[in-house]
N, C-alpha and C positions, 0 to 999 in steps of 0.2 A: 546153827547151819553159818558157816564161813563163806562172801561172798569177796570175792577177787576181785578184783578194775586193775583195769591196765596201767602201769608207769612207762616213761620212756627216760632210758638211764643213760644221762647221770640226771640225778630228779633224786623229788624227796617223798615224803606218803604227804602231803599238802601238798605239794604242788600237783598231784596223783588225785588226792581230792577237785582239786580246782577244773583242773580239770576233765573230771566226768558232770562237774555239773554240781558239786556238792559241796553241801558248808566245811569252810577248812580255816576258817580265821579264830572262831572260839570254845578251841579246843586245846586240853593243855596231852598234848606230843610224849610228854617228857612221864608220862600216868602210864601206856599202855604199851604194850608190847605189839611190834608193826613187823610181820610178815613180808619179803621178797620171794619169788621162785618164778624160775626161768628156765625154758626147753630150750637148750643147745645140741644145736647138729655138728658130727663129729666136721673140724674142719678138715683139708683136701691132703695127703700125705701122711707118710709112717707113723707118726710124731718122733718124739714125745712132742707135750703141748705145753705152755705158760699159759695163769688165768693168771691179770694183771686186774688188780682194785686201786684207781688213784685214790680210791676213801671211802670207810665207812663210816657211819655217824651214828652214833658212838659205841653204847657196847655189842657188839654185833662178835655173831657165830654165822662160819659155813659150811655147810656140807654141801658136797657133789655124791650125789647116786648114793644116800644113805652114810659116804663115809664121811666126818667131822674132820674136816680142813683146816681151818683159820679159827683162833676165838681175836679180838682185834679191841681195844680199852682205846684207842688215841685215833679221832676222827682224820687227825692230818695225818699221820701215816699212811703209806704206801705200801703193798702189799705184794707179792713175786711167788706165786707157787709154781713147781716143777707137776708136770699130770705124766706120770708112764701111764696110764692107760684108761683108752675113751671109747665106751661104745658109739655107733653110731646115734642115737639120741640118749641124751643127756640131762637131767637136772636138778639144777645151781639151785640151794635155798639157802634164805638169807636171813638171820633174824632178827633186829633190833629193841633190845631189851629195854625194858622201863628204865628211865634211869632216880624214880623216886628213892624207890628202895637202895638204893647207895649209897641218895645225897641223908637221904638219915641216916645211917651209920655211925654212930658216933669213932669219933678221929678228933688225935689232938685239937686243942682250940687254934684259930690263930692269931696271932698277935697284934693282929687290928681286926675291923671288923665292917664292912662294907654297904652301904646299906642299897646300893646301888645294883645286887644281887639279888636277886630273884629266894634265892634260897644258899646260905653260907658256904653249902658242901661244892659250890660246884667248882672253889676251889683245888677238888682234889680229880675232878672230873677233867680230858682232855679234851675238851671240844669250844664252839664258840658262842661264847657268852649274845650275839644276834639272838635276838626273842626272846632272852633268856635277863634282861634289866628291865627294870621298875624304872619309871621318866622317856623310857624312848618309844618311838611311834611301834605299836604296837605290830608285831612283825613273827611270824608262827617260825618257832626255830625249826632246823634243816635234822632231820630225821633219813635213812636209809643209805642206797649208794647215791652219794652226793658226788664223786667223782667216776670220769669211766669206768667202766669193767671192757677186761677183755679177756678170749681165751683164741691164742694161734699157736702154729706151727711154732718148735723153735726153731731159730734162726743157726744157719750150718755156724753162721759166727756170731756167738750170743755175746756183748758187751756188760759183761755185769756190775762191774762198777768204773768210774770216770772221777779222774780229777786231773782238772785242765784250768788253768791263768793265761792271762794274755795282761803281758805288763810292757808299756813304754819302756824305751833305754834313757837315761837322767840325765847323758852326758851328750845327745848324740839323738838327728833325728829318727834310730829302727827302733823294732821295737822286738820282740820275744813271745811267742806260744809255747809253754810245758802241759805236757801231756805225764800221766801214770794211769794206767789203763789193765785192768784183769778181763782178760775172753775167756772163753768157752767153747774148745771146738777140736775138733779132728785138723789141723791145721799141720800143711805140706811143709816143710824145710825151707830158708830162703825168707830172709827181709820183710817189713811194713815197711810204709810210707805216709807219715805224717805229710798233708798238704795245707798249705794256710794259700789263699788265694791263687798268684800261679810261681808259688811258693814251693819245695818237696824236698825231703828229706831225709837217708835211710833211719829206722828206727831197728834196733836189737831186740827179738824173742828169747824171752825167756819162760824154760816150761818148771812151772808149780807143785810143789806133791800136791796131789789131792786123788781122791779115792776113783777118780774114772779116770787119771793121765792125761785133763783134756783142760783142765785152766794152766792162761800163762800171760804172763808179764808183760804188757811194751811201753818203757819209758822214756821221755826223750824232752831234746827242745830242737825246736828252728829258730832262726836268728832272724828277724825280716831285714834289709839296709835301712828301708824308709816307710816309714806307717804314714797314714792320716792320719788325726786327733778327730776324737768323735767329741763334741760340743754338745748339749743340751739347744736346746732349737731355737732361742731366744740370741743366743750367742754365734751358732755354726750349725756348722753342716753335722752327717752323720754316717758318714764312712762304715761300712761293717763288711767285716774277714769272714768268706767259709774254712768252716775246719772239719776236715775229714781223715779218718785213717784205710787207706788203701792195701790190703793184705792179701792174701791167697789167693787171687781174683778180684775177692770181693770188695765193695767200697760201705767202709761205716759211716755216716754222719755224725759229727761229733757239735754240732749246732755253728754257729754264727759269734764272733767275737769282736769287737770292739778297741780300741788303745785311747788312754785317755788318764792324766793321773788326778786323784782325787783325793784331797788333806782338809782335814777340819782344822781352821784356825782355833784354840781356846783359850786366844791371848785372854787375859784381864778376866778373864773366864766366860767370857764368850765364848758366843761362836759363828764359824762364819766358812759356806763352803768354799774350793776354792779346786776348781778346774782347770786339768793344764797350766799350774800356772797363776789363774785369775781372778780373784773374788768375781764369787757369782751372787746379784740378790737373787735369794729363791723366794720363786711365789709359788702359790701352788694351791692343792686342796684334798681332801680325807677322801679316800676313796670306800666305797659301798657296791656292795654287789649286784651287780645292775638289774638282777631281779631276786628280789630276798624272799621269794616264793622258795627258787626252785632250789635257788645260788648257784644255776648255771647260765651262760650267755652263750650265742655264737658269732661265730669272728666274729662277724661284722656288727654287733651290738658292739662288744668292746672296741672294735676301731673305734665307730660312731660316738661312744663316751668322752670312749679317748682323746680323739676328735678335739671335742668338747674341752675339755680341760686345755689342750692345745691351741685353740684356737682364741681361748681367752688370753692369751700372751703368757698363761703361767708355766712354768718349769719344773716341779717336782708334781710327784703322787706321790701320799704315802698311805698304806693299808695300815694302819692302823689294830690294836691289841687286841681289840676287843671283834673282829670281823674272822677274816679268812685270808688262809693266804691264795694268792690267784697264783693262775693257772700257767701253764708254758707257754701257751695263745700270748695273753698279757703281754708277760714277759719280754715277747719280741716284737709286739708292739710300744713299749714302750721306747724297745733301743734303737727302735726305727723310726720313729717318732720324736727322739730327744727329748723323752719325759726321765727327766732326774727320780729315781726309786728310793724315798726311803720306805724303806720296810721293819713294820716289827715285829716282831716272835708275838708266837698270840697269847698272851699276858698281859690278865689289866686288873686294876683296882688290887684286888685282893694278894694278902698274901701267899707268895709261894711254897708250894709242903717244902719241906726239909727231909726226904722222905724217901728210902735207896730204889723202891719199885715206881715212885712218882717219875724221880729225878731218871730212871733208865728209861718208861719212857720216851721222859723226855728229852733225853741225847738225843734219840734215834731218828726222834722229830726234826731235831734243830739241823743234824744233819743231813737229811735228807733235803730239808728247803735248804740249804748254802749251800749245800751241790749242784743246786737246779741256778744257783743264783753266778756258779762262779763262768767268766767272758764274759761277763754283760756288762755294757759298758754302761749300762742306767743305772747299775747298785751305787746309792750312792753313800747311804747315812744303814747299820742295820740299831733298831733300839728296842731293848730288853723285853721295852713295853707300854702299857700307857699309862699314865695315871701312879704307881705302884708304888713311888715315891712318895708322892704330895697323900696317900690316901692313908700313908702312915704319919703326914706327920699332923693332919687334919685329927685324928685318931691321939694323936702327943703320943705318940710312937719315931718321933723323928730320932731319938737315939739310936736305930739300930742300923748297928754295924756290918752288918752281913745277913748277905739275901742268897744262896749256896745257890738258883738257879741267874739270878744276874751278874753277882761279880764270879762265878766259878764259871759255873755249866754253858753255859752262851760264852763266855768269853776263851777258853778250852777250845769248842767249836770253831769259832769264827779265825782264831791259829791256824786253824790245818787248812780252813777247806778258804776260807775270804781275810789273808795277811795280811790287804793293803787296805781296806771298807774300811774310814772310823766305826767307834760304835759308844751306843751311848746305853747308859742301864735302863733310863729309865726316860720319861717325858712328861711332866719334866724336869731335871734335873739341875743338879747345881747349885754356888752361892749357899748362902748362909744356912737358909732352907728353901726346899725348891717351890714356893709358893710367891718365889719374889719375881720380877720380871726384870730386875733389872740387873740381872745377873743372870749366869746360864742360859739353860732353854728352858722357855714359859711355858705355860697356855695362858694365852690373854684373856680375861674378857671384861678390863675394866671396863673399858668402850662395849657395851653387850650385858649380862648377866646383872653387872657389880654396878651398873648405873650412874655412872661414874660419868663428869663429862667428858665433851671433844676434849677437853684442851690436856687428856690426861694420859694418850697414845704418846706424848709427848713427853710428861713432865714425870712416868715410871718408871720413861728410859728403858723401854724394852729393846732386846739385843737381837733376839730368837724368836719365835711365837711358832709352837709348831702345832697351834691349835689360837685359832679367836676368831674373830668377826660373824658368831652364830647367833641370828636371827630367824624370827620364825615369819619367814617371807613370802608373803602368797601365791598360786600360782598369778601368768594370764590369763587376762578374760577367756583364752579358748580352752584353757585344761579348764577352768569355774567352769564355765557351763557344761561341755563333756563331762567333768566325774561330776554335778553337784547341783546341773542343771540351771546354774545362774548365780546371780552373786547372792541372792537374801537367802539358799542355806550356807550361805560360807560365816565362818565363824558360830555358828551352836549346834553345826550337826553335829551329831555322835562320828564320823567320818572324818569330820572335817577336826576336831579332838587327837583322835589316834595318829595325825600326825605333828602333834605339839608336840618341841618336847618340854620334859621337866625335866626338875631337879629330884633325886628322889627325897622324899618327906619332903621339902617344900611347899610352900599354898598357891607358889604363883607359877605362870609356865612363861616361855617365849615368847608366847603375846604378851604381854604384861609387861613383859621388855619393852619389845618396839613400841609400846604405846606411849609407855610412857618414854621413848623417844619423841615419838611423834608431837603428843603435847608440848620437850621442850624448842623440836627444834620451828612447830607451826601453830606454836600456840593455841589447839585447837583440840577438843580431845573426840577421841574419833570412836568413841562408844556410843557418844550421844548422836554421833554424824551415821552413825550405823543404824539406829530407829529411823530415820526419817533416809538416810542415801545409801545401800551396801557398798553400790560400788563406788562413791567415792571416800568410803573410811580404808574400802580394800587397797585404793589408785593411792590415800594418803600412807598406807602402809607401806608398799611401796620406793615412795619417796623417797617414805625415811629413811631407807635399810641402801636407797643409791645414796642418798645423803654418807650415811654414816659408812660407806665402804670409802668414799670420795675422800671425804673427811681425814678416815681415818692411812688409807693408804700409798694418800700426798707425803702427808705426813711422817712415812717413814719412807717412802724412796725419795725421799729429800738427798742431797749429795751429803751433809750433814752430820744423817740421822748415825745413832749409833746399831741400828736395824738395821741384819741382814739378814732375815729372813721371815716371813709369811703364809704360815700354812692355811688353807679357810677351811671350814669345819661344817657343812662336809661338800662335796662335788656335787651329790646327787641327792636329792625326798629317797628315800624310806617306801613312803604312804604319798599319795596325790592330796594337797590343802596349804600350810603354810610349816613346811619343813625349812631343816638348815639349811638345805642347799641352795646353789646358784644357780642350779637347774633342775626340774619337778622329778614328779614320777615318770609322767610319761615321755620326759626326755624334754621339754621346748626349756629354752634357759630364759630363766627370771632375771627380773630389773638388774642385780649386780653383776651377772656374768656379763652384759657388756659395760657395765663401768667397767671392771673389768679389764675388758680387752680391747677399749683405748688407752686406761692407766697403762697399763703394765707392757704393753705395748715395746717391742726393745728402744725402737726411735719412740721419747716420750716426753712431753711435758706435762708440770703440774703444777700448782698453784700452793701456797701457804696463807697464810693472814699472820704479820709477824707484828702487829699491833704497831707502835710508835718505828717499827721499823718499816716500815712500809709493807708490799705486797711484793711476794720472793715466787720469782717464774725458776724452779728446779727441772736442768732438760738433763737428759741421757743418753743417752750410749752404750745400748750391747754388743752392738754388731762389731765386724770385724775391720769395719774400715770408717777412714774419721769422715765426718757429717760436716755437709757446709751447707749454712745455709739464711733465712731471717728468720729473725723474729719480731713477727708486729702488735701490737697494741692498740685494743680500740678501746674509746668511752663513750659510754652511752647515756643517757638523761630519758626521764619518763617513759625507760622500757622502748624505746623509738629513735631516735635522736643523737646520729657518734659526733660528737661535737670536738674529739680530737681523736690524734692517732698518732702511730708513731712506728718507729721501725731501726734493726739494728741488723747487722750481721752477723751472722754465730761461728762458729767451729768447735765443734766438739767431739775430743779424739777419740780411737779405737775405742771403745769398752772404757769410756769414762764419761763423766758428767759436767757439770758445773750452773753453776747456780746467779742470776740476774735478779736484782733489785727492779722490778715495774716504773718505779717510781723514776729512776736515774734519768727513764730514758726520755723524760719531758723536761721542756724549760718550765724549772720555776716551783712552787713547791703544789705537791698534789697530797689529800688526804686522801689515797686511793683505798686506805682501810676502816676509811671512816675514825680514827682513833682518837685524833685530835678534839674531833666535835667544835669548830669552832662554830657552822653554821650546819643548817640540814644538809640530809647528804648530796652532792654533788653532780655524782655519778653512781646509780641506782645500777650498773649492772659494767662490767669488766669484762671484755673478751681480751684473751689472747692464743697465739696463734702458731704457730713452728714451721716454715714451707721451706721447702728443699731449693736446689738450686735453681729449680724447674720454675720455682715460686706456687709450685705445687702443695696444697696444704699436708703436711703428716700427721699435725696431733695440735691442737685445740682443747684449753677447760676455760673455765669461766669463773667471774668471783663476787658474789655479789651481796657489797658494803653490807646493805641493809636487812642481811637473813634472806634463808628460806620462805620463809611465808608472807606472801601476795597473795593478792587481791586476783579472784578468776575472772577475767573480761567479760562479756559477750559474743567481741571481734578480735582475735589479737590479727587475724588478714591471715590463718593458716592456712596454705593448699597443697595438692599433692597433686600429682599427676603420672597414668601407670604409661610403663613404655616398652617396649619388645628389641630385644636384640636380637637374631639367630634368631630360632625360628625352636627353642624353650626357654632361652634366658630373657626375666624379665625384671625391672628393676623401676624403683620408683621416685620419683625429681617432690623432695619437698624444700615449704619455702615460708618465710611469715614476717609480713608489714614491722607485726613487734615482736619482741624478745617473747618466747615460745620455751616453756618451761618442763622441764621433764616428758619432752615429745615422744610417746610411744607410738607402734605400729602393732597392729591384730592383723593378723593376714592367715587367714586361717589356712590350713592346706601348705603352707608358704611359712618359711624361716627366715626376714632380713636380718642382714649383715649388721646391721646397725640399731636400735630402741634405745629409749631410753636416756636420750640427750637431749644438752641446751642448745636453741635455735637461738642466733643471734637476729637482728634486726638485718632481713636484706639478704642475710647468708642464703644459699641454696645448699643439699645436699642428694647427693644420687646412693640411691640404697637398692642393695643388688636384693635380691628377691629365689632363698632357695627351695625348689619345692620338696615333697615330703613323699613317704609315698600314699597317703591319701589326697593327695593338689589335685585340685580339679585343673581343667585342662587351658581356665583362666583365671589371673586370680581377683579376689574381692576382696576388699577389706576396710578398716577405720586408723584411722590417725588421731590423735588426742593429745595436748597437754597439758600439764597441774595444773596450770595458769588461766585454762579458756572452757570458758561454760559448755564448750559446744564440739561435738564428737562431730566428726567427717568422711563422710563414706567417698570411699575409692573402687575405682571396678574397670575394666578394661573396652 
């Protein structure tokens, strides 16, 4: 007997089981046929109608009133079907067939094997690899109508095809928009008007040959005498212009466009992204679906996720090849929020088949997806996929000359749809071999999985890291308590281990990587500490990742660094626990998120230990205005007493940077890096603060000459107090008598706008609290520091 359960569309089989309260995780979704049915009422109007599918995962057949309408074998393709007749009541049936029979069919062998794939036959199937990769957090693969399904009356004037381009004039302040549109409808004689913002131009209609004599072409260009440039949010504003076609009394919305220039400087086999003629330090994160069970997200959820990326002062979002193409709402938000989009085609790891049928399906997919990106200022890089060239190299097949999908199919589609957008055949790519970080585009895991010392970030000479800094970062205490009931279960609970990444075939995982660096930085064994103090072990793990992010990103952001971009792997965890994300699966920022928020700010200071050359402060100004202010350095001894300080005026040009040696700010010799070692460490804490012209702190950094390992103290004099401004706005004031290392706030129901920071002796910080949907009327929370034995509670 067949039992039907409700499903919300768009959605997946796993999401339906989850909503029905049934087990949904430990099931092989690719080993079963899945059926979906819906009763559809006829829309108002005489027809004809249009039935649209945004995506069907993956081998799908569709029947309407027992008539077979569609067979699809590509999860990423959209389908639009004309329906001439409908009854008052209509039954729609969708069958998503099991993949295993297809995966088991004999096919030509790939040129290299990939250990990460659960089945090597997946290279023949146009579907996502999420849920089908060894070593990744366990999530169900998507099966079903995972994108919108719509039945509607066909519009009087139907937009059949759209080709749209927005360009800046190279020699002046103006811009232009060109369109080439195909319309279906019965149209009156007369012109059409292309409208961009407040400007309009008349275009001619041309009747095309068609069976019904209702197919028309409209093409032309509108020149705008002056346009405002769109910038990534770290560098400027994001003006957008609406585009529409007015014809025969109707207005057809063609979306919004932005005007900017994009270049990829590949000089000396590196990569620097240049926006509006300005080199950009590209910092970002790889995106994963907000809900990896349903593979859908509300507009509000997407906005919250992208705002977290933006609020961390990152300016690039990479949609990588083992995931999914995101929807139009996601793209709209990237345009609006000033986020540069690095878009992979959905290829990763494997050898793309050189087969006519596969190529035909893939070409249709790519053309549809690139068309969606036209006119969008966020679109910055199109990449053929993730780790394809690298996997071939690892397998000893680095001499492969041609990969048709990367070398022909994608470039041809890109030339047609997005001719001005830079293209990379894969990531990593370039250099003698794609595994080298000092040429081309790298995936850098030297400080990380390869357990290199921290100075490897400089020694490797990384030019651009499209993936980097992957560490199993524990969630904050509130998530640990909510999901696992407290720290004692974390680390060994089966669900915890589901969250931890592991390279396929490896005997270690990314918690082992993190623990290695805890031993290196703090001189303690976190596994032993977990025996008697699980909470402390987790806290050391968070602090370890905070140290690694601080040291590596400070190195890469210095003005003389060859590094032009770093994209974190990932933004958000797929499963709650210790994933690679800087935000956990419940949406709570983790320790490295706060580090990035400060260090990647448009105006910021970063410190690097230059050994015998002293302590260097690297000052950056990404904004379009000159920065005038003061740089202050303070020297502390015994974690409390300020024994000396110095200030110098600072002037940083627009979108520029400079380096100051802190030692030179003081009279006489100061061994601030404790490199000469003529005696004991003179200063155990060095604080550097950049102030604006009004003497307000803009950015600060701390250097510990003796390293991050510090004894826990019974009382640092760390205090906090809550205050309210307005009816709903709360903030907490934090200060400490002694140096407080890695101060963190835990406020259930509230998100602090800063946490995981160092607090200098006598320094005060005012931290705003932002309520979540579950926020109590008044906040109550805890504050602690890594070098304090006490956790302090504060309440209204």
